[in-house]
Each structure stands twice: as C-alpha cells, then as structure tokens.
N, CA, C and O of each residue as an XYZ file, in Angstrom:
904
protein
N       0.973     -1.206     -0.254
C       0.236     -0.113      0.172
C       0.948      1.358      0.031
O       1.808      1.605      0.877
N       0.704      2.234     -0.838
C       1.292      3.839     -1.212
C       0.475      4.384      0.301
O      -0.700      4.369      0.669
N       1.825      4.876      0.949
C       1.335      5.749      1.953
C       0.509      6.683      1.606
O       0.613      7.075      0.444
N      -0.719      7.421      2.628
C      -1.212      8.520      2.236
C      -0.048      9.606      2.340
O       1.036      9.426      2.896
N      -0.572     11.016      1.562
C       0.294     11.912      1.767
C      -0.651     12.843      2.047
O      -1.632     13.004      1.321
N      -0.315     13.885      3.678
C      -1.222     14.917      3.971
C      -0.510     16.167      3.965
O       0.534     16.519      4.515
N      -1.638     16.975      2.923
C      -0.711     18.561      2.640
C      -0.960     19.476      3.696
O      -2.171     19.570      3.899
N      -0.353     20.100      4.357
C      -0.110     21.013      5.370
C       0.087     21.910      4.875
O       1.050     22.136      4.143
N      -1.315     23.076      5.332
C      -0.827     24.613      4.979
C      -0.204     25.351      5.832
O      -0.692     26.342      6.374
N       1.207     24.804      6.053
C       1.846     25.382      6.837
C       3.623     25.742      6.710
O       4.330     24.962      6.073
N       4.029     26.576      7.158
C       5.685     26.840      6.518
C       6.075     27.819      7.822
O       5.499     28.765      8.359
N       7.377     27.102      8.069
C       7.961     27.598      9.325
C       7.315     27.619     10.510
O       7.567     28.376     11.448
N       6.431     26.738     10.463
C       5.734     25.846     11.809
C       4.556     26.420     11.798
O       3.634     25.701     12.182
N       4.242     27.702     11.415
C       2.973     27.943     11.329
C       1.850     28.000     10.236
O       2.313     27.946      9.097
N       0.502     28.095     10.308
C      -0.108     27.947      9.313
C      -0.153     29.137      8.408
O      -0.053     30.141      9.114
N      -0.247     29.409      7.304
C       0.467     30.208      6.411
C      -1.122     31.541      6.409
O      -2.272     31.100      6.416
N      -0.929     32.580      6.403
C      -2.174     33.579      6.354
C      -2.925     33.499      5.432
O      -4.104     33.828      5.558
N      -2.472     33.089      4.399
C      -3.501     33.037      3.348
C      -4.035     31.702      2.738
O      -4.216     31.329      1.579
N      -4.177     31.252      3.689
C      -4.446     29.340      3.930
C      -5.844     28.860      3.015
O      -6.184     27.814      2.462
N      -6.421     30.170      3.174
C      -7.663     29.687      2.598
C      -8.066     29.800      1.258
O      -9.018     29.138      0.844
N      -7.282     30.766      0.353
C      -6.880     31.009     -0.954
C      -6.140     29.732     -1.370
O      -6.507     29.017     -2.303
N      -4.872     29.465     -0.463
C      -3.953     28.210     -1.354
C      -4.876     27.441     -1.388
O      -5.088     27.068     -2.541
N      -5.864     26.811     -0.304
C      -6.615     25.664     -0.637
C      -7.519     25.601     -1.491
O      -7.428     24.577     -2.168
N      -8.491     26.359     -1.797
C      -9.088     27.032     -2.916
C      -8.701     26.704     -4.140
O      -9.248     26.028     -5.011
N      -7.386     27.437     -4.082
C      -6.480     26.996     -5.738
C      -6.156     25.747     -6.032
O      -5.875     25.297     -7.142
N      -6.211     25.040     -4.728
C      -5.951     23.158     -4.872
C      -6.874     22.517     -4.872
O      -6.714     21.411     -5.389
N      -8.040     22.781     -4.417
C      -8.950     21.790     -4.096
C      -9.475     20.481     -5.299
O      -9.976     19.362     -5.189
N      -9.110     21.208     -6.244
C      -9.771     20.405     -7.003
C      -8.706     18.911     -7.614
O      -8.994     17.904     -8.261
N      -7.621     19.349     -7.107
C      -6.383     18.028     -7.016
C      -6.968     17.073     -6.493
O      -8.068     17.104     -5.942
N      -6.119     15.983     -6.665
C      -6.641     14.640     -6.387
C      -5.917     14.431     -5.156
O      -5.437     13.298     -5.184
N      -5.638     15.032     -4.102
C      -5.105     15.377     -2.880
C      -6.447     15.517     -1.980
O      -7.291     16.413     -2.008
N      -6.369     14.119     -1.012
C      -7.665     14.176     -0.260
C      -7.211     14.249      1.114
O      -8.169     14.201      1.884
N      -6.401     14.321      1.534
C      -5.702     15.002      3.021
C      -5.140     16.236      3.081
O      -4.249     16.739      2.397
N      -6.027     16.825      4.345
C      -5.406     18.452      4.337
C      -5.244     18.643      5.617
O      -5.755     17.861      6.419
N      -4.497     19.726      6.024
C      -4.605     19.816      7.106
C      -3.619     21.483      7.532
O      -3.202     22.228      6.645
N      -3.431     21.748      9.021
C      -2.565     22.568      9.199
C      -2.623     22.801     10.997
O      -3.201     22.072     11.803
N      -1.940     23.877     11.244
C      -1.367     23.986     13.028
C      -2.528     25.005     13.483
O      -3.359     25.697     12.895
N      -2.235     24.797     14.585
C      -3.198     25.551     15.633
C      -2.655     27.020     15.652
O      -3.585     27.780     15.921
N      -1.819     27.491     15.517
C      -1.136     28.372     15.550
C      -0.950     28.919     13.938
O      -0.849     28.245     12.912
N      -0.941     30.847     14.172
C      -0.680     31.348     12.478
C      -2.001     32.011     12.171
O      -1.995     33.192     11.823
N      -3.062     31.381     12.266
C      -4.698     32.176     11.965
C      -5.440     32.402     13.201
O      -5.263     31.670     14.175
N      -6.077     33.159     13.209
C      -7.221     33.611     14.123
C      -8.378     31.850     14.224
O      -8.593     31.080     13.287
N      -8.773     31.754     15.351
C      -9.683     30.789     15.438
C     -10.727     31.199     14.681
O     -10.627     30.291     13.856
N     -11.607     31.804     14.312
C     -12.826     31.948     13.140
C     -12.375     31.506     11.857
O     -12.994     30.768     11.090
N     -11.296     31.995     11.692
C     -10.364     31.419     10.005
C     -10.234     30.173     10.206
O     -10.560     29.402      9.303
N      -9.791     29.736     11.285
C      -9.262     28.131     11.293
C     -10.598     27.359     11.164
O     -10.508     26.464     10.323
N     -11.997     27.463     11.844
C     -13.366     26.963     11.476
C     -13.488     26.753     10.262
O     -13.780     25.668      9.758
N     -13.161     28.330      9.380
C     -13.618     28.577      8.188
C     -13.123     27.386      7.171
O     -13.670     26.497      6.518
N     -11.556     27.940      7.436
C     -10.857     26.675      6.300
C     -11.222     25.353      6.783
O     -11.541     24.717      5.778
N     -11.340     24.598      7.839
C     -11.311     23.295      7.896
C     -12.971     22.992      7.107
O     -13.394     21.928      6.655
N     -13.658     24.346      7.157
C     -15.300     23.707      6.808
C     -14.878     23.414      5.298
O     -15.044     22.374      4.661
N     -14.134     24.921      4.794
C     -13.921     24.318      3.476
C     -13.575     23.136      2.763
O     -13.959     22.560      1.746
N     -12.389     22.914      3.987
C     -11.963     21.421      3.346
C     -13.214     20.139      3.269
O     -13.317     19.314      2.361
N     -13.708     20.202      3.954
C     -14.543     19.460      4.516
C     -15.877     19.336      3.411
O     -16.433     18.268      3.157
N     -16.265     20.694      2.805
C     -17.187     20.796      2.184
C     -16.526     20.571      0.568
O     -17.139     20.721     -0.489
N     -15.381     20.250      0.712
C     -14.679     19.912     -0.993
C     -14.230     18.362     -0.457
O     -13.245     17.948     -1.069
N     -14.659     17.601      0.374
C     -14.684     16.110      0.398
C     -13.306     15.902      0.979
O     -12.660     14.898      0.680
N     -12.980     16.539      1.549
C     -11.262     16.234      2.230
C     -11.255     15.490      3.469
O     -12.315     15.559      4.091
N     -10.334     14.792      3.992
C      -9.926     14.597      5.253
C      -9.122     15.185      6.197
O      -7.895     15.122      6.112
N      -9.629     15.690      6.993
C      -8.978     16.779      7.887
C      -7.579     16.682      9.090
O      -7.607     15.635      9.738
N      -6.929     17.210      9.280
C      -5.896     17.089     10.216
C      -5.274     18.593     11.144
O      -4.607     19.451     10.565
N      -5.551     18.667     12.282
C      -5.092     19.497     13.151
C      -3.655     18.865     13.411
O      -3.473     17.650     13.335
N      -2.548     19.861     13.755
C      -1.272     19.244     14.182
C      -1.225     20.571     15.540
O      -1.227     21.789     15.363
N      -1.195     19.955     16.619
C      -0.902     20.694     17.483
C       0.559     20.404     18.013
O       0.970     19.274     18.276
N       1.331     21.633     18.141
C       2.985     21.675     18.656
C       2.825     22.107     20.173
O       2.991     23.300     20.424
N       2.492     21.167     21.284
C       2.623     21.700     22.689
C       2.566     20.288     23.156
O       2.143     19.271     22.605
N       3.207     20.538     24.540
C       3.989     19.657     25.389
C       3.390     19.522     26.604
O       3.910     18.688     27.344
N       2.374     20.152     27.044
C       1.789     20.617     28.254
C       0.275     20.299     28.523
O      -0.454     21.125     27.973
N      -0.368     19.363     29.192
C      -1.707     18.887     29.099
C      -2.508     19.511     29.053
O      -3.494     19.179     28.397
N      -2.445     20.992     29.891
C      -3.452     21.985     29.248
C      -3.634     22.310     27.841
O      -4.668     22.481     27.196
N      -2.247     22.365     27.458
C      -2.212     22.761     25.914
C      -2.855     21.571     25.128
O      -3.532     21.797     24.124
N      -2.701     20.658     25.461
C      -2.793     19.096     24.656
C      -4.657     19.133     24.597
O      -5.386     18.794     23.665
N      -4.941     19.548     25.638
C      -6.668     19.499     26.003
C      -7.175     20.799     25.211
O      -8.352     20.775     24.850
N      -6.423     21.906     24.909
C      -7.067     22.942     24.234
C      -6.861     22.843     22.896
O      -7.606     23.543     22.210
N      -6.042     22.155     22.314
C      -5.850     22.060     20.944
C      -6.999     20.605     20.858
O      -7.664     20.565     19.823
N      -7.174     19.749     21.621
C      -8.399     18.563     21.583
C      -9.642     19.610     21.562
O     -10.648     19.215     20.971
N      -9.663     20.408     21.922
C     -11.200     21.419     21.996
C     -11.416     22.039     20.953
O     -12.559     22.417     20.694
N     -10.306     22.298     20.072
C      -9.995     23.321     19.166
C     -10.531     22.398     17.853
O     -11.209     22.849     16.929
N     -10.037     20.904     17.999
C     -10.344     19.942     16.932
C     -11.680     19.386     17.252
O     -12.200     18.539     16.526
N     -12.304     19.890     18.431
C     -14.178     19.047     18.246
C     -14.836     20.570     17.687
O     -15.852     20.540     16.993
N     -14.284     21.687     17.985
C     -14.883     22.875     17.400
C     -14.766     22.918     15.951
O     -15.768     23.278     15.334
N     -14.048     22.709     15.505
C     -13.465     23.135     13.970
C     -14.261     21.913     13.269
O     -14.822     22.035     12.180
N     -14.239     20.658     14.064
C     -14.772     19.287     13.368
C     -13.862     18.805     12.557
O     -14.153     18.434     11.420
N     -12.294     18.739     13.189
C     -11.129     18.084     12.259
C     -11.701     16.432     12.400
O     -12.511     16.049     13.244
N     -11.105     15.657     11.433
C     -10.742     14.138     11.451
C      -9.878     13.641     12.392
O     -10.285     12.726     13.108
N      -8.796     14.052     12.528
C      -7.690     13.535     12.919
C      -7.367     14.866     14.163
O      -7.694     16.038     13.979
N      -6.806     14.450     15.164
C      -5.990     15.567     16.009
C      -4.256     14.943     16.025
O      -4.160     13.810     16.496
N      -3.184     15.475     15.643
C      -1.967     14.929     15.726
C      -1.185     15.661     16.604
O      -1.806     16.509     17.246
N       0.132     15.561     16.834
C       0.578     16.607     17.874
C       0.290     15.827     19.394
O      -0.033     14.673     19.675
N       0.596     17.152     20.290
C       0.575     16.913     21.529
C       1.355     15.837     22.232
O       1.226     14.732     21.706
N       2.028     15.879     23.149
C       2.491     15.121     24.430
C       1.330     13.742     24.662
O       0.213     14.254     24.739
N       1.262     12.753     24.748
C       0.161     12.012     24.864
C      -0.491     12.347     26.722
O       0.108     12.620     27.763
N      -1.525     12.205     26.487
C      -2.096     12.238     28.190
C      -3.502     11.631     28.017
O      -4.278     12.064     27.164
N      -3.869     10.422     29.006
C      -4.963      9.820     28.871
C      -6.486     10.980     28.935
O      -7.554     10.620     28.440
N      -6.351     12.051     29.470
C      -7.176     12.981     29.380
C      -7.748     13.513     27.983
O      -8.922     13.706     27.664
N      -6.665     13.680     27.301
C      -7.256     13.932     25.866
C      -7.764     12.900     24.724
O      -8.084     13.133     23.559
N      -7.729     11.654     25.463
C      -8.329     10.477     24.836
C      -9.557     10.333     25.566
O     -10.259      9.428     25.115
N     -10.071     10.988     26.627
C     -11.381     10.916     26.924
C     -11.936     12.119     26.603
O     -13.063     11.920     26.150
N     -11.625     13.403     26.634
C     -12.066     14.106     25.616
C     -13.009     13.993     24.234
O     -14.156     14.315     23.922
N     -11.905     13.374     23.613
C     -12.003     13.088     22.212
C     -13.177     12.027     21.766
O     -13.781     12.046     20.694
N     -13.385     10.929     23.043
C     -14.271      9.987     23.002
C     -15.365     10.852     22.706
O     -15.733     11.929     23.176
N     -16.087      9.580     21.173
C     -17.321      9.861     21.021
C     -17.563     10.956     20.190
O     -18.709     11.286     19.885
N     -16.185     11.767     19.654
C     -16.117     12.993     18.644
C     -15.923     11.772     17.388
O     -16.840     11.929     16.582
N     -15.454     11.171     17.178
C     -15.137     10.466     16.046
C     -13.537     10.706     15.490
O     -12.867     10.293     14.543
N     -13.340     11.588     16.606
C     -11.618     12.460     15.846
C     -10.571     11.378     16.407
O     -10.507     11.053     17.592
N      -9.899     10.955     15.556
C      -8.579      9.956     15.641
C      -7.515     10.986     16.075
O      -7.261     12.095     15.603
N      -6.881     10.210     17.261
C      -6.210     11.079     18.154
C      -4.573     10.037     17.806
O      -4.465      8.823     17.973
N      -3.513     10.973     17.313
C      -1.958     10.583     16.537
C      -1.278     11.397     17.919
O      -1.855     12.468     18.110
N      -0.542     11.204     18.585
C       0.335     12.111     19.371
C       1.907     11.953     19.259
O       2.468     10.994     18.728
N       2.405     12.821     19.722
C       3.872     12.308     19.261
C       4.287     11.475     20.181
O       3.867     11.360     21.332
N       5.409     10.698     19.467
C       6.000      9.715     20.302
C       7.335     10.284     20.887
O       7.852     11.347     20.543
N       7.822      9.392     21.845
C       9.258      9.803     22.376
C       9.550     11.497     23.109
O       8.618     12.281     23.290
N      10.553     11.721     23.350
C      10.736     12.677     24.437
C      10.950     13.820     23.171
O      12.030     14.185     22.709
N       9.730     14.218     22.804
C       9.947     15.695     22.371
C       9.964     16.675     22.923
O       9.762     16.678     24.137
N      10.240     17.993     22.143
C      10.713     19.532     22.718
C      10.790     20.316     21.400
O      10.949     19.802     20.293
N      10.643     21.767     21.690
C      10.822     22.889     20.841
C       9.990     22.801     19.640
O       9.343     21.810     19.300
N      10.055     23.807     19.088
C       9.405     24.211     17.764
C      10.570     24.970     16.699
O      11.350     25.906     16.877
N      10.291     24.130     15.575
C      10.161     23.207     15.264
C      10.741     22.220     16.080
O      11.726     22.532     16.749
N      10.101     20.613     16.151
C       9.879     19.602     17.089
C      11.142     18.620     16.876
O      11.399     17.932     15.888
N      11.925     18.762     18.199
C      12.811     17.784     18.145
C      12.844     16.745     19.100
O      12.715     16.969     20.303
N      13.078     15.156     18.426
C      12.601     14.112     19.045
C      14.192     13.444     19.671
O      15.062     13.107     18.869
N      14.349     13.350     20.825
C      15.130     12.330     21.839
C      15.063     11.199     22.386
O      13.977     10.626     22.481
N      16.244     10.639     22.865
C      16.173      9.226     23.177
C      16.915      8.459     22.246
O      17.555      8.702     21.223
N      16.556      7.198     23.091
C      17.131      5.767     22.203
C      15.741      5.461     21.527
O      14.627      5.875     21.850
N      16.232      4.350     20.167
C      15.514      3.680     19.710
C      14.459      2.912     20.303
O      13.276      2.772     19.991
N      15.147      2.456     21.214
C      14.285      1.364     22.347
C      13.752      2.329     22.787
O      12.673      2.463     22.209
N      13.950      3.261     23.666
C      12.650      4.435     24.120
C      11.704      4.950     23.633
O      10.618      5.109     24.190
N      12.048      5.334     22.337
C      10.566      5.771     21.420
C       9.774      4.618     21.085
O       8.555      4.703     21.238
N      10.312      3.490     20.626
C       9.435      2.305     20.409
C       8.752      1.774     21.238
O       7.778      1.107     20.888
N       9.147      1.964     22.793
C       8.263      1.411     23.796
C       7.635      2.503     24.389
O       6.877      2.163     25.298
N       7.699      3.808     24.162
C       7.029      4.871     24.493
C       5.645      4.968     23.508
O       4.514      5.351     23.809
N       6.135      4.508     22.314
C       4.856      3.793     21.073
C       3.687      3.171     21.236
O       2.528      3.478     20.959
N       4.515      1.653     22.051
C       3.645      0.798     22.230
C       2.632      1.438     23.671
O       1.458      1.112     23.847
N       3.127      2.040     24.246
C       2.354      2.804     25.574
C       1.072      3.826     24.866
O      -0.121      3.539     24.766
N       1.496      4.590     24.601
C       0.738      4.875     23.862
C      -0.910      4.485     22.883
O      -1.956      5.128     22.801
N      -0.616      3.567     22.460
C      -1.400      2.688     22.058
C      -1.928      2.163     22.805
O      -3.159      2.177     22.816
N      -1.229      1.517     23.690
C      -2.157      0.435     24.799
C      -2.926      1.532     25.414
O      -4.098      1.229     25.636
N      -2.607      2.625     25.719
C      -3.364      3.480     26.547
C      -4.041      4.003     26.076
O      -4.331      4.924     26.840
N      -4.824      4.111     24.843
C      -6.075      4.738     24.153
C      -5.833      5.073     22.713
O      -6.644      4.997     21.789
N      -4.533      5.471     22.676
C      -4.493      6.895     21.135
C      -4.428      5.700     20.316
O      -3.971      4.576     20.527
N      -5.170      6.391     19.046
C      -5.106      5.727     17.804
C      -3.893      5.471     16.811
O      -3.994      4.625     15.922
N      -2.741      6.229     16.988
C      -1.769      5.827     16.703
C      -1.034      6.646     17.458
O      -1.453      7.027     18.551
N       0.875      7.245     16.674
C       1.230      7.858     16.731
C       1.834      8.272     15.797
O       1.997      7.737     14.700
N       2.403      9.771     16.377
C       3.046     10.766     15.142
C       4.219     11.294     15.395
O       4.470     12.096     16.294
N       5.172     10.722     14.372
C       6.455     10.465     14.592
C       7.346     11.306     13.603
O       7.375     11.263     12.374
N       8.052     12.068     14.469
C       8.997     13.241     13.446
C      10.311     12.318     13.396
O      11.147     12.504     14.280
N      10.504     11.519     12.603
C      11.553     11.161     11.966
C      12.672     11.440     11.796
O      13.698     10.877     12.176
N      12.512     12.336     11.207
C      13.394     13.497     10.459
C      13.655     14.365     11.339
O      13.967     15.479     10.918
N      13.613     14.144     12.804
C      13.955     15.290     13.477
C      14.492     14.664     15.032
O      14.546     15.294     16.088
N      14.948     12.889     14.736
C      15.505     12.711     15.430
C      16.699     12.562     15.699
O      17.392     11.965     14.875
N      17.524     13.239     17.387
C      18.446     13.950     17.352
C      19.302     12.452     17.457
O      20.356     12.392     16.825
N      18.995     11.602     18.012
C      20.116     10.698     18.721
C      20.249      9.379     17.689
O      20.514      8.276     18.168
N      20.030      9.570     16.107
C      19.859      8.074     15.430
C      19.526      8.677     14.104
O      19.554      9.864     13.778
N      19.225      7.686     13.448
C      18.739      7.270     12.191
C      17.230      7.494     11.927
O      16.597      6.497     12.275
N      16.564      8.330     11.499
C      15.525      8.258     11.517
C      14.480      7.650     11.023
O      13.405      7.729     11.617
N      14.628      6.800      9.624
C      14.394      5.849      9.069
C      14.613      4.521      9.973
O      13.668      3.783     10.252
N      15.721      4.321     10.335
C      16.005      3.069     11.388
C      14.770      3.575     12.824
O      14.008      2.829     13.439
N      14.919      4.665     12.946
C      13.978      4.598     14.259
C      12.494      4.413     13.639
O      11.704      3.770     14.331
N      12.009      4.961     12.293
C      10.297      4.342     11.840
C       9.933      3.098     11.818
O       8.906      2.522     12.178
N      11.431      2.578     11.098
C      11.287      0.829     10.833
C      10.937      0.495     12.244
O       9.904     -0.142     12.452
N      11.598      0.815     13.097
C      11.327     -0.201     14.316
C      10.114      0.498     14.779
O       9.260     -0.325     15.105
N       9.903      1.168     14.859
C       8.176      2.027     15.365
C       7.007      1.183     14.793
O       5.963      0.690     15.222
N       7.663      1.250     13.654
C       6.220      0.617     12.706
C       6.364     -1.094     12.788
O       5.310     -1.714     12.643
N       7.299     -1.683     12.956
C       7.322     -3.094     13.339
C       7.043     -3.648     14.843
O       6.703     -4.808     15.076
N       7.214     -2.765     15.709
C       6.158     -2.677     17.047
C       5.040     -2.363     16.972
O       4.364     -3.066     17.723
N       4.148     -1.252     16.145
C       2.880     -1.021     16.485
C       2.183     -1.250     15.567
O       1.026     -1.475     15.923
N       2.418     -1.324     14.057
C       1.705     -1.267     12.662
C       2.186     -0.522     12.233
O       2.757      0.384     12.839
N       2.097     -0.685     10.761
C       2.281      0.446      9.797
C       1.021      1.666     10.179
O       1.070      2.867     10.447
N       0.046      0.782     10.060
C      -1.417      1.615     10.372
C      -1.375      2.507     11.512
O      -2.299      3.307     11.661
N      -0.620      2.476     12.157
C      -0.797      3.193     13.433
C       0.365      4.132     13.337
O       0.737      4.657     14.386
N       0.974      4.408     12.246
C       2.380      5.382     12.493
C       1.799      6.625     11.237
O       1.399      6.310     10.117
N       1.872      7.876     11.705
C       2.302      8.785     10.842
C       3.718      9.308     11.160
O       4.287      9.075     12.226
N       4.278     10.083     10.083
C       5.414     10.667      9.692
C       5.224     11.947      9.905
O       4.488     12.460      9.063
N       5.711     12.821     10.916
C       5.713     14.344     10.571
C       7.030     14.907     10.237
O       8.076     14.490     10.735
N       6.923     16.268      9.021
C       7.925     16.841      9.164
C       9.669     16.432      8.399
O      10.424     15.527      8.756
N       9.801     17.044      7.735
C      11.256     17.078      6.709
C      11.003     16.067      5.567
O      11.834     15.213      5.257
N      10.001     16.192      5.060
C      10.151     15.329      3.501
C       9.570     16.291      2.856
O       8.466     16.818      2.997
N      10.930     16.571      1.706
C      11.082     17.773      1.070
C      11.605     16.990     -0.444
O      11.742     17.741     -1.409
N      11.826     15.827     -0.593
C      12.657     15.664     -1.723
C      12.117     14.372     -2.285
O      11.703     13.572     -1.447
N      12.052     14.046     -3.490
C      11.701     12.507     -4.491
C      12.507     11.382     -3.437
O      11.906     10.358     -3.113
N      13.470     11.564     -3.088
C      14.196     10.480     -2.198
C      13.590     10.053     -0.927
O      13.400      8.866     -0.661
N      13.312     10.945     -0.211
C      12.689     10.573      1.104
C      11.235      9.842      0.915
O      10.846      8.951      1.671
N      10.368     10.419     -0.374
C       9.268     10.043     -0.853
C       9.079      8.653     -0.939
O       8.093      7.938     -0.760
N      10.450      8.391     -1.309
C      10.687      6.894     -1.723
C      10.978      6.064     -0.294
O      10.553      4.922     -0.118
N      11.515      6.569      0.388
C      11.863      6.011      1.475
C      10.388      5.889      2.347
O      10.085      4.805      2.845
N       9.577      6.975      2.480
C       8.486      6.853      2.633
C       7.484      5.594      2.342
O       6.894      4.863      3.138
N       7.504      5.606      0.925
C       7.055      4.246      0.065
C       7.358      2.751      0.458
O       6.525      1.855      0.326
N       8.835      2.539      1.035
C       9.333      1.275      1.426
C       8.587      1.480      2.730
O       7.806      0.559      2.967
N       8.616      2.286      3.486
C       8.403      2.369      5.050
C       6.971      1.887      5.011
O       6.772      0.705      5.290
N       5.950      2.667      4.697
C       4.727      2.608      4.553
C       3.896      2.802      5.327
O       2.767      2.325      5.208
N       4.279      3.578      6.340
C       3.163      4.317      7.332
C       1.818      4.560      7.033
O       1.701      4.569      5.807
N       0.684      4.772      7.626
C      -0.777      5.514      7.187
C      -0.505      6.182      6.418
O      -0.961      5.913      5.306
N       0.472      7.548      6.564
C       0.511      8.823      6.291
C       1.872      9.533      6.172
O       2.805      8.953      6.728
N       2.073     10.387      5.706
C       2.948     11.624      6.055
C       2.864     13.095      5.700
O       2.272     13.413      4.669
N       3.346     13.901      6.381
C       2.997     15.399      6.055
C       4.142     16.021      5.597
O       5.280     15.805      6.013
N       3.687     17.108      4.385
C       3.909     17.831      3.751
C       3.765     19.312      3.671
O       2.577     19.506      3.410
N       4.398     20.472      3.767
C       3.727     21.663      3.837
C       5.151     22.465      3.369
O       5.354     22.587      2.161
N       6.189     23.041      4.395
C       6.931     23.584      3.676
C       7.654     23.719      2.407
O       7.941     24.669      1.679
N       7.886     22.244      2.381
C       8.226     21.914      0.884
C       7.735     22.674     -0.189
O       8.480     23.230     -0.995
N       6.144     22.733     -0.243
C       5.645     22.738     -1.227
C       5.637     24.375     -1.571
O       5.557     24.888     -2.687
N       5.750     25.075     -0.201
C       5.618     26.666     -0.431
C       7.099     27.170     -0.776
O       7.299     28.234     -1.361
N       8.168     26.261     -0.339
C       9.724     27.025     -0.523
C       9.683     26.219     -1.748
O      10.776     25.653     -1.707
N       8.969     25.741     -3.027
C       9.261     25.091     -4.144
C      10.589     24.229     -4.373
O      11.435     24.524     -5.218
N      10.665     23.158     -3.540
C      11.329     22.351     -3.587
C      11.124     21.255     -4.739
O      12.058     20.473     -4.913
N      10.424     21.179     -5.231
C      10.264     20.472     -6.281
C      10.254     21.207     -7.625
O      10.883     20.596     -8.489
N       9.804     22.149     -7.952
C       9.380     22.952     -8.898
C       9.899     24.151     -8.601
O       9.192     24.944     -7.980
N      11.484     24.585     -9.057
C      11.834     25.673     -8.937
C      11.391     27.069     -8.957
O      11.865     27.614     -9.954
N      10.946     27.567     -8.525
C      10.702     28.727     -8.741
C       8.859     28.656     -9.246
O       8.319     29.460    -10.006
N       8.350     27.757     -8.731
C       6.837     27.508     -9.173
C       6.240     27.504     -7.919
O       6.878     27.447     -6.868
N       4.963     27.566     -8.010
C       3.653     28.109     -7.239
C       3.595     26.558     -6.433
O       4.064     25.504     -6.862
N       2.900     26.773     -5.198
C       2.425     25.976     -4.314
C       1.905     25.446     -4.956
O       2.585     24.420     -4.966
N       0.808     25.204     -5.876
C       0.048     24.064     -6.535
C       1.178     23.654     -7.975
O       0.991     22.499     -8.357
N       1.774     24.073     -8.414
C       3.022     23.616     -9.554
C       3.502     22.615     -8.594
O       3.351     21.452     -8.970
N       4.026     22.781     -7.482
C       4.610     21.970     -6.499
C       4.116     20.702     -5.939
O       4.833     19.722     -5.742
N       2.743     20.776     -5.672
C       1.694     19.822     -5.287
C       1.545     19.072     -6.541
O       1.745     17.867     -6.396
N       1.190     19.523     -7.970
C       0.969     18.760     -9.209
C       2.592     17.817     -8.973
O       2.788     16.604     -8.890
N       3.244     18.612     -8.936
C       4.589     17.393     -9.278
C       4.867     16.562     -8.179
O       5.605     15.605     -8.415
N       4.498     16.687     -7.172
C       4.258     15.651     -6.104
C       3.277     14.609     -5.885
O       3.475     13.606     -5.199
N       1.679     15.036     -6.810
C       1.031     14.393     -6.728
C       1.134     13.225     -8.318
O       0.777     12.055     -8.182
N       1.512     13.600     -9.357
C       2.090     13.543    -10.314
C       3.428     11.776    -10.136
O       3.320     10.618    -10.537
N       4.293     12.376     -9.504
C       4.874     11.477     -8.670
C       4.669     10.483     -7.875
O       5.344      9.460     -7.988
N       3.909     10.583     -7.136
C       3.433      9.801     -6.458
C       2.531      8.776     -7.102
O       2.498      7.645     -6.619
N       1.779      9.090     -8.180
C       0.929      8.527     -9.438
C       1.564      7.624     -9.895
O       0.993      6.642    -10.371
N       3.048      7.750     -9.858
C       4.321      6.834    -10.906
C       5.087      5.955     -9.660
O       6.069      5.216     -9.726
N       4.446      6.243     -8.785
C       5.421      5.149     -7.640
C       4.611      4.063     -7.408
O       3.503      4.208     -6.891
N       5.156      2.712     -7.819
C       4.641      1.667     -7.675
C       5.337      0.640     -6.460
O       4.858     -0.473     -6.245
C-alpha cells in the first residue's frame, strides 16, 4: 500500500496567512488529506478553513505542537470545535483520549521525548519504541513520529522499528520530507501517512513554481510510484 500524503498549509511551523486562498486554488487536485497547525491564523479562520476542506470532501488534520496537558486539551477542544477528522501532535495524555471519546476524531500524539518548535525528538530507539507501544495501549489511535527530527540516530531506522512494533497503519511521519528520495523512503516504510507543507511553499520540487505547481509535481510523482 502506498502511504497517504497529508498536505499541510503550514510553513515555518505556522499556518500560512493566506491558507484558505491556497486551499481553494488546489482543492480540485486529487489530494484528499489536508491540514494545518493551531497557530498562525485566528480561531474563526481555522473553523472556516476546515469547513471549506470538509465541503470539498477532504479528510482533515489538526497538528498541535504543545507539550503540556493543558495545551493538549485546548488543542483537542479546537479539533472538536472545528470538526477535524484527526488530531495529531501533543504529548500523550489520557485526558485527551477521554475528551475525544464519542467525537469520531482520531488521536495521533507525538511519540518519544519531544520538545521545541520545530519539534526535536530525543532518546534511544528502544525508548521511542516503548513509548509508542505505551501510547497505543493507553488508548491513542496511533502515533505521530518526527523521524527526521531524531537527534540520537537514524530517522528511518527509528521509524522502521516503531512501525514493526505498533503496525504501519498506526504510524504517521511528520516533518522534513522535502525531496523525492525521502518520498521513496516513505513508500518503502509504508506508514499510514506523512505530512508535507514547507517543501511545497518553498518550491523544493519545481524551482520558482507556485504551491499548486509543486503539489501537482508531488501528486504526479506519487501516481507513478509502484
């Protein structure tokens, strides 16, 4: 199975100011998973942006980069208020699982010892694997792994170990996938999905091209990946 790509309307770890305009310019493309972060635009714009995505038939993702229980609960409430399909990020807290019960929102918190923005992941591979297993056992739907922000080893080695331990359908990869080589590695790893945002805004694939042109390149490339 090819992993799903999740298009994030974020750059420099914030939702871009013209995110609704960017989405509207690309909503006809065959990218079904879209998301953004809980910082960068006002609450009413977040609600409107998620509504536009849902009306276009998209599956939506909110990424919350906060590490306190209070911040995680605020992120969960935002996901509920906006009507997201997935809440990703936060450190894992059972209270967030409880808050999301009955909402239909799937919860994929960060695994391992995370800190900072951009997120940095520290610890041994064994520690991150054990934390991932703990998170799944405690009620999360999966884990969000910042594999390419792993400070203590090889990110793909880490992601493979986590995937083997918890199952690939329980794993999302977040951040720093900005070239076809890493996209190929995602194909081999076969997680549920991975996010891409800044690489599209920064024209990593079509030099000097628009967000749409870069997204078209990525989607065409993925279509050709067997």
